[in-house]
Backbone bond lengths (Angstrom), bond angles and torsions (degrees), N, CA, C in turn:
res aa  C-N    CA-C-N  psi(-1)  N-CA   C-N-CA  omega(-1)  CA-C   N-CA-C  phi
1 M - - - 1.436 - - 1.528 107.39 -
2 N 1.377 119.04 140.43 1.428 122.19 179.79 1.482 112.63 -108.36
3 W 1.316 114.08 123.58 1.493 119.96 -178.76 1.550 105.77 -101.19
4 D 1.284 114.05 123.52 1.452 122.04 -174.95 1.577 111.09 -91.62
5 Y 1.359 114.07 64.42 1.475 116.50 178.07 1.589 111.37 -108.03
6 T 1.272 118.55 -10.05 1.452 122.48 -179.16 1.521 109.46 -119.14
7 Y 1.309 112.22 179.09 1.520 117.96 -177.12 1.527 108.12 -71.79
8 Q 1.362 111.22 133.14 1.519 119.88 176.55 1.510 101.56 -145.25
9 Y 1.386 115.91 113.74 1.470 120.66 -176.65 1.527 111.37 -58.48
10 R 1.369 112.34 136.84 1.483 119.93 175.55 1.545 103.65 -133.54
11 D 1.318 113.24 147.33 1.520 118.55 -176.92 1.524 107.72 -83.93
12 N 1.342 117.31 85.85 1.408 121.67 172.54 1.540 107.85 -149.83
13 F 1.334 115.82 174.59 1.473 121.52 -170.58 1.551 109.93 -63.79
14 I 1.303 116.73 -40.00 1.496 117.36 -173.94 1.500 110.48 -68.95
15 Y 1.339 118.71 -38.52 1.440 118.67 177.93 1.468 113.51 -71.07
16 N 1.322 121.28 -17.69 1.410 121.62 178.52 1.511 112.95 -93.98
17 L 1.295 116.60 3.31 1.497 118.70 175.20 1.498 109.97 -74.18
18 H 1.377 113.68 154.29 1.458 119.54 177.78 1.543 108.29 -65.13
19 P 1.342 117.27 142.49 1.441 118.61 -176.96 1.493 115.17 -62.16
20 G 1.327 115.12 -25.72 1.448 123.47 176.57 1.549 110.67 -66.46
21 I 1.316 117.54 -36.70 1.439 122.67 -179.18 1.529 108.45 -70.86
22 V 1.336 118.06 -42.67 1.487 120.71 178.54 1.495 108.04 -65.66
23 L 1.326 120.41 -38.07 1.424 123.24 177.54 1.528 111.42 -60.62
24 L 1.355 115.07 -45.38 1.456 120.41 175.26 1.506 113.50 -60.82
25 L 1.317 119.26 -39.39 1.451 123.12 178.02 1.585 109.73 -61.94
26 C 1.405 112.05 -50.15 1.491 115.25 -172.75 1.591 107.97 -70.17
27 T 1.325 117.70 -36.37 1.494 117.86 175.44 1.509 113.77 -65.55
28 N 1.387 116.56 -32.41 1.347 119.89 177.77 1.602 111.05 -66.34
29 F 1.349 112.62 -44.94 1.471 118.04 179.39 1.547 108.38 -58.98
30 L 1.306 116.47 -48.44 1.439 122.02 -173.91 1.565 112.78 -63.94
31 I 1.352 114.65 -43.20 1.491 117.92 -179.69 1.448 113.98 -65.15
32 W 1.363 113.88 -48.56 1.510 118.17 -175.40 1.492 112.95 -70.60
33 C 1.394 116.54 -27.29 1.477 114.60 178.37 1.565 110.18 -73.05
34 L 1.274 116.84 -20.85 1.504 120.46 174.98 1.543 110.55 -81.70
35 I 1.318 116.73 -28.38 1.488 118.43 178.99 1.495 113.38 -85.89
36 F 1.342 117.16 -42.11 1.425 120.00 -178.57 1.552 114.00 -65.86
37 S 1.246 119.94 142.85 1.497 121.54 170.12 1.505 110.34 -121.45
38 H 1.299 118.77 -12.46 1.498 120.07 177.48 1.491 114.47 -71.54
39 P 1.319 121.00 124.33 1.438 121.93 -178.34 1.492 115.96 -59.32
40 V 1.327 118.20 -30.94 1.461 118.79 176.68 1.495 111.92 -65.91
41 Y 1.296 118.57 -42.88 1.472 122.97 176.92 1.485 112.62 -66.58
42 L 1.375 118.90 -38.01 1.437 119.43 177.38 1.559 108.90 -68.01
43 A 1.367 114.68 -36.90 1.475 115.75 -179.46 1.629 108.74 -68.19
44 S 1.323 115.66 -34.94 1.461 116.36 -179.68 1.597 109.77 -67.41
45 L 1.315 117.59 -33.74 1.394 119.11 179.48 1.573 110.23 -72.23
46 L 1.337 116.66 -37.00 1.467 117.99 178.78 1.537 111.70 -71.95
47 A 1.339 114.21 -29.90 1.484 117.96 178.94 1.567 108.14 -71.88
48 A 1.297 118.52 -39.24 1.464 120.95 -178.04 1.524 110.53 -70.23
49 N 1.310 113.42 -38.45 1.499 118.48 177.06 1.501 109.89 -66.51
50 G 1.341 116.60 -44.74 1.431 119.07 178.43 1.525 114.59 -64.30
51 M 1.367 117.44 -32.26 1.459 119.87 176.37 1.519 111.44 -65.55
52 L 1.426 114.00 -38.00 1.464 116.32 -179.15 1.537 109.01 -67.96
53 L 1.361 117.22 -41.62 1.474 117.55 179.08 1.470 114.49 -65.05
54 I 1.313 117.16 -42.78 1.444 121.86 179.37 1.552 110.71 -62.62
55 S 1.328 116.50 -48.77 1.450 117.73 -179.42 1.502 114.40 -65.97
56 A 1.359 116.08 -22.16 1.501 119.10 175.76 1.518 110.17 -82.43
57 G 1.372 119.53 -3.75 1.413 122.84 177.78 1.546 117.92 89.55
58 H 1.402 112.23 29.24 1.416 119.76 -175.56 1.549 111.79 -120.71
59 L 1.276 119.83 35.33 1.459 119.99 -179.54 1.506 111.92 -64.24
60 R 1.296 121.25 -41.06 1.422 123.23 179.82 1.542 111.11 -65.79
61 T 1.349 115.50 -43.62 1.456 120.24 -179.32 1.526 111.34 -65.59
62 W 1.398 115.56 -40.21 1.443 117.59 177.97 1.519 109.87 -65.95
63 Y 1.293 120.14 -31.73 1.513 122.16 -179.88 1.563 106.52 -67.81
64 L 1.332 117.59 -36.69 1.414 119.32 178.92 1.547 111.44 -69.51
65 Y 1.325 115.98 -38.56 1.440 115.17 176.83 1.577 112.07 -66.90
66 L 1.344 117.08 -37.62 1.428 121.18 176.15 1.492 111.48 -64.11
67 K 1.352 115.60 -39.35 1.445 123.47 -177.78 1.574 108.48 -61.62
68 F 1.369 113.04 -39.37 1.494 117.48 178.32 1.505 109.32 -68.73
69 S 1.304 119.47 -34.83 1.472 122.75 -177.11 1.553 110.98 -73.60
70 L 1.296 117.30 -20.53 1.469 121.24 -174.59 1.578 111.18 -65.39
71 F 1.302 115.12 -37.34 1.452 120.86 177.01 1.498 112.65 -60.62
72 M 1.401 112.91 -50.19 1.482 117.51 176.91 1.551 111.94 -64.49
73 S 1.323 114.46 -36.79 1.494 115.74 173.06 1.476 117.67 -60.45
74 A 1.360 114.80 -36.58 1.481 120.66 179.02 1.531 107.55 -68.56
75 V 1.350 119.91 -36.64 1.459 120.46 178.25 1.517 110.86 -65.41
76 I 1.349 115.45 -42.80 1.525 119.05 176.88 1.503 110.76 -58.36
77 I 1.332 115.59 -46.82 1.485 117.56 -173.43 1.582 110.68 -67.27
78 V 1.388 115.48 -41.61 1.445 118.39 177.97 1.447 114.00 -61.92
79 I 1.379 116.26 -43.58 1.496 118.87 179.02 1.448 110.70 -62.60
80 N 1.296 121.29 -40.64 1.426 123.39 -179.87 1.555 111.69 -65.46
81 L 1.383 115.61 -41.57 1.422 116.52 178.34 1.498 116.73 -67.85
82 L 1.346 117.16 -29.96 1.442 121.29 -178.42 1.490 114.53 -85.74
83 F 1.353 116.98 -32.60 1.419 118.47 -172.50 1.560 116.82 -116.71
84 S 1.340 115.91 -2.75 1.450 117.74 174.43 1.505 112.41 -91.03
85 S 1.268 117.55 129.59 1.444 124.65 -179.04 1.553 114.57 -127.54
86 A 1.313 113.05 25.42 1.485 120.39 -174.30 1.532 109.50 -95.68
87 G 1.360 118.61 -10.13 1.470 118.87 -179.03 1.540 115.05 -77.51
88 T 1.324 115.60 175.22 1.462 120.61 179.37 1.485 112.12 -123.76
89 T 1.324 119.94 -18.28 1.453 123.79 -177.88 1.517 109.76 -104.40
90 T 1.369 113.01 107.25 1.451 119.21 -173.20 1.566 109.32 -83.32
91 L 1.335 115.38 126.90 1.457 120.44 175.83 1.513 111.76 -92.58
92 L 1.303 116.90 -38.86 1.478 123.51 -174.37 1.486 112.09 -153.03
93 E 1.291 116.84 144.93 1.421 121.83 -179.20 1.561 107.98 -128.77
94 L 1.296 118.62 117.14 1.403 124.82 -175.71 1.536 110.81 -112.20
95 T 1.336 119.13 129.15 1.396 127.42 176.11 1.434 110.92 -100.41
96 L 1.371 121.34 117.90 1.466 123.41 -176.74 1.492 107.39 -100.36
97 L 1.367 116.75 -178.11 1.366 122.33 177.30 1.525 113.81 -63.31
98 G 1.251 115.76 139.10 1.470 117.11 -179.77 1.556 112.05 91.59
99 G 1.353 116.42 1.62 1.452 123.40 178.04 1.486 111.82 80.76
100 Y 1.346 119.26 13.13 1.470 118.89 179.08 1.631 107.91 -79.37
101 T 1.327 112.23 133.20 1.436 119.13 -177.99 1.480 114.09 -109.48
102 I 1.357 117.43 132.63 1.447 122.22 175.69 1.511 107.90 -112.23
103 K 1.317 118.23 128.63 1.423 124.50 176.90 1.542 107.03 -105.75
104 V 1.324 115.51 132.83 1.430 124.96 178.54 1.538 107.27 -104.12
105 Y 1.310 119.88 117.22 1.454 125.18 -174.54 1.488 107.90 -100.33
106 W 1.381 111.52 146.91 1.519 120.89 172.08 1.527 110.52 -64.26
107 E 1.299 119.16 -38.42 1.430 120.71 -178.59 1.555 110.33 -64.09
108 A 1.290 115.10 -38.94 1.490 119.46 -176.83 1.527 107.33 -67.22
109 L 1.308 119.10 -40.25 1.493 122.21 178.31 1.494 107.71 -62.34
110 M 1.336 119.81 -49.52 1.491 119.31 -179.66 1.563 113.68 -63.44
111 Y 1.333 113.01 -36.37 1.545 114.65 175.31 1.518 112.53 -62.05
112 G 1.355 115.20 -43.78 1.424 119.19 175.92 1.489 113.17 -59.42
113 L 1.355 117.30 -42.11 1.475 118.03 178.62 1.604 109.58 -68.32
114 G 1.232 118.80 -34.05 1.467 123.47 177.42 1.543 111.44 -62.47
115 M 1.353 115.33 -46.60 1.402 120.16 179.38 1.565 110.91 -69.27
116 S 1.317 116.54 -36.50 1.501 119.69 172.11 1.532 111.91 -56.24
117 L 1.328 113.00 -44.49 1.436 119.43 -179.80 1.540 109.53 -58.22
118 R 1.298 116.14 -45.72 1.475 124.52 -179.89 1.570 107.35 -60.54
119 L 1.235 116.62 -46.67 1.487 121.65 176.66 1.540 113.33 -54.18
120 M 1.342 114.02 -47.19 1.476 119.59 -179.17 1.509 111.70 -63.20
121 V 1.363 114.12 -40.09 1.496 116.29 176.39 1.532 111.98 -60.28
122 A 1.350 115.93 -44.31 1.453 118.57 -177.78 1.469 110.81 -65.04
123 I 1.370 119.23 -41.69 1.469 119.89 -178.75 1.521 111.71 -72.14
124 S 1.282 116.91 -31.38 1.485 120.97 174.78 1.488 112.01 -67.65
125 S 1.303 118.74 -38.06 1.485 120.59 176.27 1.526 115.02 -63.54
126 F 1.387 112.85 -38.40 1.488 115.19 176.36 1.602 107.96 -72.44
127 A 1.239 116.66 -31.63 1.524 120.14 179.26 1.531 107.98 -65.09
128 L 1.349 118.91 -45.29 1.428 122.71 178.50 1.508 111.54 -58.78
129 F 1.311 114.88 -46.06 1.471 119.66 -179.73 1.570 112.40 -62.67
130 T 1.373 115.86 -43.52 1.449 119.22 -178.68 1.479 110.86 -68.17
131 L 1.323 119.39 -36.44 1.507 119.89 -169.92 1.539 108.80 -88.54
132 A 1.321 121.36 -27.07 1.494 123.09 -169.77 1.518 112.19 -108.16
133 V 1.319 119.24 -1.31 1.449 118.15 -179.52 1.482 110.85 -123.69
134 D 1.367 115.66 126.96 1.463 118.66 174.63 1.518 109.32 -71.79
135 S 1.346 114.09 126.99 1.476 119.30 179.37 1.515 113.40 -60.67
136 D 1.325 115.41 -35.79 1.512 119.96 178.81 1.467 111.28 -63.94
137 Q 1.366 115.36 -46.31 1.439 120.54 179.19 1.539 112.28 -63.65
138 M 1.307 115.47 -43.43 1.449 121.03 177.58 1.522 110.99 -63.30
139 L 1.291 116.78 -40.13 1.498 120.62 -179.27 1.537 107.73 -66.15
140 A 1.344 118.26 -41.88 1.463 121.57 179.75 1.537 110.98 -62.11
141 W 1.303 114.70 -43.21 1.497 123.51 -171.49 1.526 105.65 -73.35
142 V 1.320 119.46 -56.86 1.476 120.81 -172.92 1.523 108.96 -73.89
143 G 1.308 117.82 -24.38 1.469 118.80 177.81 1.476 117.54 -60.99
144 R 1.300 118.55 -15.21 1.414 124.20 175.21 1.535 110.61 -72.07
145 F 1.290 120.61 -21.06 1.433 126.10 -178.55 1.539 111.98 -102.33
146 G 1.270 119.72 -21.47 1.405 122.62 179.09 1.569 109.65 177.91
147 T 1.338 115.49 107.27 1.461 119.54 -173.33 1.498 114.91 -67.07
148 R 1.312 114.85 -42.71 1.481 118.43 -176.04 1.590 110.17 -72.07
149 T 1.348 114.63 -43.16 1.441 119.33 176.35 1.481 113.76 -60.09
150 A 1.344 114.87 -42.85 1.529 120.06 177.48 1.480 110.04 -63.70
151 L 1.298 120.53 -44.49 1.502 122.81 -179.74 1.467 111.70 -61.32
152 V 1.433 119.24 -46.48 1.384 120.96 -176.41 1.561 109.03 -69.54
153 A 1.266 115.84 -40.85 1.553 116.44 -176.62 1.529 109.44 -68.57
154 T 1.295 120.23 -42.11 1.427 123.78 179.74 1.566 111.37 -65.60
155 S 1.369 117.84 -41.99 1.403 120.87 178.69 1.531 113.16 -65.77
156 T 1.306 114.76 -39.42 1.464 121.06 -177.48 1.487 108.82 -66.30
157 L 1.376 119.75 -45.23 1.465 120.72 -174.46 1.457 112.84 -70.04
158 R 1.335 118.67 -21.52 1.477 118.74 -175.25 1.522 112.31 -102.21
159 I 1.355 117.54 -4.05 1.479 118.93 -169.25 1.600 109.64 -71.06
160 I 1.345 114.43 -41.11 1.494 116.19 -179.27 1.526 112.58 -65.76
161 P 1.350 118.31 -49.05 1.420 115.09 179.05 1.549 117.42 -61.41
162 V 1.359 113.89 -34.77 1.439 121.10 174.62 1.552 112.46 -64.99
163 M 1.302 116.82 -42.05 1.453 118.35 178.69 1.526 110.66 -69.59
164 I 1.348 118.19 -34.77 1.517 119.41 175.95 1.561 109.08 -61.99
165 E 1.324 114.11 -39.82 1.464 119.55 177.74 1.481 113.85 -62.98
166 D 1.332 117.26 -41.66 1.403 126.35 177.92 1.545 110.32 -65.51
167 Y 1.361 115.09 -40.65 1.508 120.75 177.63 1.524 108.90 -58.58
168 H 1.303 117.97 -51.55 1.429 121.52 -174.60 1.504 110.62 -63.63
169 R 1.385 117.71 -43.82 1.419 119.16 -179.78 1.479 113.49 -64.85
170 I 1.345 118.68 -41.48 1.433 122.46 179.60 1.545 113.19 -65.17
171 T 1.389 114.78 -45.48 1.420 118.37 -178.64 1.568 109.67 -65.62
172 E 1.294 118.71 -36.90 1.476 118.36 175.82 1.454 112.24 -62.10
173 V 1.347 122.02 -40.76 1.391 125.42 175.68 1.495 113.01 -60.95
174 Q 1.363 114.13 -43.84 1.511 120.34 178.11 1.531 111.18 -62.20
175 K 1.366 114.99 -41.73 1.480 117.83 179.82 1.571 109.59 -65.41
176 C 1.264 117.80 -35.85 1.515 118.24 177.77 1.541 109.26 -67.89
177 R 1.305 119.66 -20.53 1.449 122.02 178.01 1.494 113.36 -89.91
178 G 1.309 116.84 -1.62 1.409 123.40 173.71 1.545 112.01 99.29
179 V 1.242 121.99 14.31 1.464 128.79 -179.01 1.566 107.35 -79.78
180 R 1.304 114.89 127.77 1.509 116.85 175.90 1.526 108.85 -104.25
181 F 1.339 113.45 140.01 1.434 121.39 178.51 1.531 115.20 -113.32
182 N 1.332 115.06 1.40 1.473 118.72 -176.61 1.545 111.14 -109.96
183 H 1.311 117.67 35.43 1.438 120.69 176.92 1.559 109.35 -65.70
184 R 1.317 114.58 146.50 1.440 120.43 173.72 1.507 111.40 -71.65
185 S 1.300 115.70 -33.13 1.508 120.68 -178.08 1.523 107.46 -76.10
186 I 1.314 114.67 129.05 1.448 118.95 177.16 1.491 114.52 -63.90
187 R 1.373 113.19 -36.19 1.463 120.96 179.76 1.455 110.79 -62.67
188 R 1.364 117.11 -47.04 1.498 118.84 -176.39 1.577 109.13 -73.82
189 R 1.295 118.71 -27.34 1.454 120.80 174.76 1.497 112.24 -66.30
190 I 1.382 115.60 -46.11 1.432 120.16 174.04 1.559 111.90 -59.26
191 K 1.316 114.88 -39.55 1.465 119.58 176.91 1.541 113.10 -60.85
192 S 1.313 115.77 -37.53 1.481 121.16 -179.82 1.492 111.53 -72.98
193 Y 1.343 117.08 -34.71 1.458 120.35 -177.28 1.559 113.28 -85.57
194 W 1.339 115.36 -13.66 1.491 118.55 -176.39 1.580 110.62 -62.14
195 P 1.377 120.27 -46.10 1.425 118.87 177.71 1.520 112.73 -59.98
196 V 1.329 117.31 -34.09 1.447 120.78 179.67 1.505 111.39 -64.74
197 M 1.289 119.32 -41.99 1.447 120.05 175.73 1.526 112.30 -62.17
198 G 1.357 114.68 -40.10 1.482 116.29 175.96 1.529 114.55 -62.40
199 S 1.305 115.02 -39.96 1.461 120.18 179.58 1.559 109.09 -66.58
200 M 1.365 114.77 -41.41 1.483 114.08 -178.31 1.532 112.15 -65.18
201 L 1.398 114.85 -36.34 1.438 120.72 178.12 1.566 108.88 -63.24
202 L 1.294 115.09 -46.73 1.434 117.99 -179.20 1.549 111.92 -63.78
203 S 1.293 115.14 -41.48 1.498 120.91 175.52 1.523 110.94 -57.44
204 S 1.316 116.17 -46.05 1.444 121.48 -177.25 1.520 109.48 -61.82
205 L 1.335 114.70 -44.93 1.517 116.68 179.39 1.455 113.84 -65.56
206 E 1.337 119.23 -39.66 1.431 121.79 174.60 1.509 113.04 -62.95
207 R 1.293 114.99 -39.93 1.554 119.24 177.74 1.496 107.29 -62.75
208 S 1.302 119.64 -44.29 1.455 124.14 -176.77 1.542 109.82 -62.55
209 M 1.323 117.63 -42.35 1.474 121.78 177.39 1.537 110.57 -64.86
210 T 1.332 114.89 -45.52 1.462 116.99 178.07 1.504 115.14 -61.01
211 M 1.293 113.59 -41.00 1.505 119.94 176.80 1.526 112.28 -63.71
212 A 1.334 115.39 -43.45 1.432 118.80 -179.57 1.534 112.21 -64.11
213 E 1.379 115.29 -42.65 1.415 117.91 177.84 1.511 111.68 -66.02
214 S 1.329 119.70 -35.54 1.476 123.03 176.78 1.562 111.36 -60.49
215 L 1.309 110.13 -49.29 1.507 118.14 -176.84 1.553 108.04 -64.46
216 Y 1.270 117.24 -38.98 1.506 120.39 -178.86 1.569 107.71 -65.57
217 N 1.357 116.50 -48.66 1.423 119.30 -179.33 1.496 116.02 -62.12
218 R 1.363 115.06 -29.37 1.493 121.59 176.61 1.478 112.20 -81.63
219 G 1.350 116.62 -13.11 1.512 119.40 -177.23 1.561 109.12 70.00
220 Y 1.309 115.78 39.03 1.451 119.06 176.55 1.504 111.79 -63.69
221 G 1.356 113.80 133.13 1.454 119.10 -179.73 1.507 116.43 96.41
222 L 1.365 113.28 -16.57 1.506 116.10 179.30 1.554 109.54 -81.49
223 K 1.282 110.68 154.06 1.547 117.45 -178.14 1.576 107.18 -122.33
224 P 1.347 115.77 148.69 1.457 128.46 -3.89 1.529 110.87 -77.98
225 R 1.364 117.49 152.81 1.409 123.54 178.69 1.527 111.21 -93.07
226 T 1.318 116.29 148.50 1.467 119.17 171.51 1.472 110.41 -123.28
227 N 1.273 119.86 155.20 1.462 125.16 -179.04 1.529 108.26 -118.23
228 M 1.354 117.18 119.12 1.455 123.44 177.05 1.556 108.72 -75.86
229 Q 1.340 114.64 -30.74 1.485 117.90 -177.96 1.510 108.84 -137.48
230 L 1.329 116.54 122.50 1.392 121.58 -179.33 1.563 109.60 -99.50
231 H 1.272 117.25 135.46 1.493 121.47 177.41 1.537 106.38 -93.63
232 R 1.294 115.58 91.28 1.476 120.25 -174.76 1.586 110.13 -80.88
233 W 1.325 111.59 150.45 1.405 117.91 177.15 1.577 112.14 -70.30
234 Q 1.395 114.93 137.02 1.403 121.08 173.76 1.484 113.02 -102.16
235 S 1.365 119.13 177.47 1.388 118.78 178.16 1.533 114.24 -63.86
236 G 1.298 116.88 -31.75 1.432 122.43 178.56 1.502 110.86 -68.13
237 D 1.374 118.20 -33.34 1.506 121.53 176.46 1.533 109.63 -63.43
238 Y 1.347 116.31 -43.19 1.426 120.02 -177.85 1.547 108.24 -67.05
239 L 1.320 118.93 -39.10 1.433 122.29 -178.85 1.522 110.43 -63.30
240 V 1.352 117.97 -46.86 1.429 120.43 -178.84 1.557 110.44 -70.37
241 F 1.336 115.88 -34.76 1.447 120.01 177.45 1.504 110.99 -58.59
242 F 1.307 116.90 -48.79 1.530 119.75 -176.11 1.503 109.11 -73.24
243 S 1.372 119.39 -31.24 1.497 116.84 175.94 1.459 114.98 -70.88
244 T 1.402 115.82 -29.39 1.424 122.46 176.88 1.511 109.49 -71.15
245 L 1.328 116.74 -37.42 1.497 119.34 179.83 1.509 109.87 -70.80
246 T 1.376 113.54 -36.56 1.531 114.84 174.81 1.488 109.85 -64.25
247 G 1.309 119.04 -38.49 1.426 123.95 178.70 1.509 109.78 -61.22
248 I 1.315 119.60 -41.88 1.442 122.61 177.28 1.533 111.53 -61.94
249 L 1.322 114.91 -41.00 1.486 120.63 176.09 1.554 110.92 -60.82
250 V 1.315 116.17 -46.75 1.447 120.87 179.26 1.575 111.66 -62.01
251 A 1.336 112.45 -41.26 1.529 115.83 -176.91 1.568 105.15 -70.88
252 S 1.303 119.64 -41.23 1.467 119.30 177.75 1.513 112.54 -60.88
253 L 1.320 117.30 -40.35 1.496 120.34 178.54 1.526 108.48 -63.49
254 A 1.357 117.70 -44.89 1.431 121.68 178.65 1.549 114.73 -58.65
255 Q 1.378 112.71 -38.82 1.422 118.02 179.12 1.556 109.90 -72.45
256 W 1.338 117.53 -36.66 1.467 120.59 -176.24 1.541 107.76 -71.71
257 Q 1.315 115.92 -36.87 1.492 116.82 177.55 1.522 112.89 -84.94
258 H 1.336 119.07 7.08 1.427 122.81 -179.87 1.558 117.20 62.94
259 W 1.337 110.88 15.77 1.525 114.95 175.90 1.538 110.93 -67.06
260 S 1.319 118.32 -35.10 1.403 121.86 -177.61 1.554 115.94 -88.92
261 S 1.343 114.09 4.05 1.390 119.72 175.62 1.572 111.29 -93.19
262 Y 1.300 114.79 146.39 1.446 118.67 -176.44 1.545 108.61 -150.55
263 S 1.380 116.42 135.51 1.450 121.80 -179.52 1.515 106.68 -111.84
264 Y 1.345 111.65 128.27 1.487 118.98 176.15 1.487 113.42 -92.67
265 Y 1.340 115.75 -26.24 1.499 117.74 -178.63 1.482 111.65 -120.78
266 P 1.343 120.89 151.82 1.524 125.22 -5.78 1.512 111.78 -74.99
267 V 1.396 118.38 -21.65 1.409 121.88 -179.09 1.563 109.19 -126.64
268 L 1.293 116.49 143.80 1.472 117.88 179.43 1.523 110.49 -65.22
269 D 1.376 113.13 135.14 1.450 118.16 177.08 1.581 109.84 -69.12
270 R 1.294 116.22 157.18 1.424 121.41 174.47 1.495 110.40 -79.71
271 V 1.316 118.09 149.68 1.451 123.22 176.20 1.531 108.36 -98.74
272 D 1.331 118.33 110.93 1.447 123.35 179.91 1.494 109.79 -88.75
273 S 1.361 111.47 155.57 1.484 117.55 -179.63 1.509 111.46 -65.31
274 V 1.311 117.68 -30.76 1.500 122.46 -176.76 1.556 108.18 -65.23
275 E 1.336 117.49 -23.00 1.495 119.09 -179.57 1.479 114.58 -83.94
276 I 1.353 114.27 -17.39 1.507 117.29 -177.32 1.472 111.98 -84.60
277 L 1.332 121.36 -28.53 1.456 122.00 -178.57 1.538 111.67 -66.18
278 P 1.253 121.68 -48.38 1.517 119.85 174.67 1.510 112.53 -58.12
279 A 1.304 120.41 -40.94 1.412 121.42 177.53 1.524 113.81 -63.15
280 S 1.338 118.92 -33.93 1.471 123.54 179.21 1.538 107.34 -72.02
281 I 1.361 117.45 -42.78 1.413 119.32 176.65 1.539 113.26 -60.65
282 L 1.403 115.24 -44.16 1.424 121.31 177.95 1.556 110.49 -59.49
283 L 1.380 117.26 -40.56 1.448 118.03 178.34 1.516 112.93 -62.84
284 L 1.322 117.57 -39.65 1.492 120.30 178.95 1.474 110.43 -66.53
285 L 1.308 118.69 -43.53 1.473 121.46 -175.46 1.520 111.95 -66.27
286 L 1.371 117.19 -42.01 1.389 119.99 -178.71 1.564 112.18 -78.46
287 A 1.340 117.61 -22.09 1.466 117.86 -179.49 1.553 108.70 -96.12
288 L 1.323 118.16 12.35 1.480 117.54 -178.67 1.534 114.22 -60.21
289 P 1.344 120.04 -33.58 1.426 118.75 176.29 1.478 114.19 -61.87
290 A 1.307 116.02 -36.75 1.496 122.65 177.54 1.529 111.15 -67.66
291 I 1.370 117.29 -35.50 1.502 120.94 178.63 1.497 107.07 -70.38
292 I 1.340 119.68 -42.72 1.457 120.94 -178.46 1.531 110.71 -66.75
293 N 1.378 115.88 -36.33 1.443 119.34 178.07 1.529 111.82 -62.13
294 W 1.351 116.03 -44.13 1.482 120.43 178.40 1.575 107.14 -65.07
295 G 1.261 118.87 -34.42 1.459 122.73 173.77 1.523 112.16 -59.17
296 W 1.317 114.54 -44.05 1.479 123.82 179.66 1.552 107.98 -55.51
297 E 1.392 112.13 -47.09 1.450 116.37 -175.60 1.553 113.18 -70.36
298 K 1.326 114.31 -33.55 1.467 116.77 179.29 1.447 117.00 -82.79
299 W 1.360 117.38 -34.47 1.449 124.46 -178.20 1.534 105.78 -128.60
300 P 1.367 118.35 89.25 1.499 119.92 -179.19 1.568 111.03 -56.66
301 S 1.336 119.13 -21.41 1.463 116.02 -174.43 1.584 110.42 -70.27
302 L 1.314 116.13 -13.72 1.430 119.32 177.36 1.578 113.94 -66.80
303 R 1.368 112.84 -22.47 1.448 117.18 -178.45 1.582 111.68 -62.95
304 S 1.294 115.27 -28.42 1.449 120.96 179.47 1.578 112.57 -79.47
305 I 1.308 113.37 -18.33 1.476 117.81 -176.88 1.509 113.63 -101.00
306 I 1.318 114.33 -39.29 1.483 120.35 179.69 1.536 110.58 -116.91
């Protein structure tokens, strides 16, 4: 069985982009999701990120990433509902033992949903980078600016997807050998998973040794460096680069005009129509690679132009 949690090349526009362009896109998503507080702008970032992942062929994988974030989102919402008292619109009033009263506010619920949206954008941006960028290409490109930083960043970003892939592979092998992981007893379940953890640790150590030997044999980090293969910019890279820069300008203007700012407490702000237009433009600019990719599939002649 093949688990699509790591980079696997596919013949589409997004996979043919320069790794620096994809890094710029993902960084753009991550930074603006931390700056924006308006739910419409956060939703536009999530929609653009989702369009890129879907057009790249990772709808199922994106769903799994979002499914993982739902638990964390539920924790955020529950904590806000139980401990936030800055709202004014009461949804529910609970009286506990001892006469203690908990008020659930509408503003706290909306704030929790907004922060959950921000979390989904951040997770989706990391998912896009992990799935659409070859770690070797990124290491070769970023390594020109700092070998140690590039190695640490690339290894850190790929460690979780690789461990997930190892986990699925090892558990499938264990199931074929008759090991059960769905015991009702917690003790027996831990006993079943214990060899899996040992195998994952051994696999990680072997991978580290193999990677260290490979880097040593290649002379990684030595100067001067030479490149046997250069990943040159194509016309599509320039197009996405300028659309992303334009998106940064639109986002900066929205932030400067306070269109992307939103206050949840003590009363929810109104959503004006003037705030929606920049968010729509930002969505189109950041989702341009997905639009071009769908154009590639519909009109193959575009491949020779873009």
